[in-house]
C-alpha positions, 0 to 999 in steps of 0.5 A, spaced: 514 531 469 520 527 472 520 530 478 512 529 479 513 522 477 518 521 483 514 524 488 508 519 486 513 513 487 515 516 493 508 517 496 506 511 494 512 507 497 511 511 503 503 510 504 505 502 503 510 502 509 505 506 513 500 501 512 504 495 514 501 492 520 506 487 524 502 483 529 504 476 528 509 476 533 503 477 538 499 471 535 496 477 530 496 478 523 501 482 518 498 486 512 500 491 507 496 495 503 492 502 502 486 502 501 485 494 500 490 489 503 494 486 498 498 482 502 497 478 509 500 473 513 496 469 518 501 469 524 500 465 531 497 458 533 491 456 529 488 449 529 487 446 524 494 449 521 492 453 515 495 450 508 498 457 507 499 462 511 501 468 506 496 471 501 498 476 496 492 479 491 495 482 485 489 485 483 488 489 490 496 491 489 494 494 482 488 497 484 492 500 490 497 503 486 493 506 481 489 509 487 495 512 490 499 514 484 493 517 481 491 521 486 498 523 488 499 525 480 492 529 480 494 533 487 501 535 484 498 537 478 493 541 481 498 544 486 503 546 479 497 549 476 496 553 482 503 556 482 503 557 475 497 562 475 
């Protein structure tokens, strides 16, 4: 069980790092999250200047974690059942 949880945490972190887009250096936006973006940064020059360039959505983060962690947990459980047969 401990091994399965470690795998799920690792896959979740890996997917979040893979989904990170870093485009603010070229007048773009940064965003992170899969399948929903829970963090975004509006880079580049904007007129009028926005009050806040950062956006963090807690609900999207929770949903992302539940989807990725849950699907990884289900897949590892399925593979383990197949191996035990």
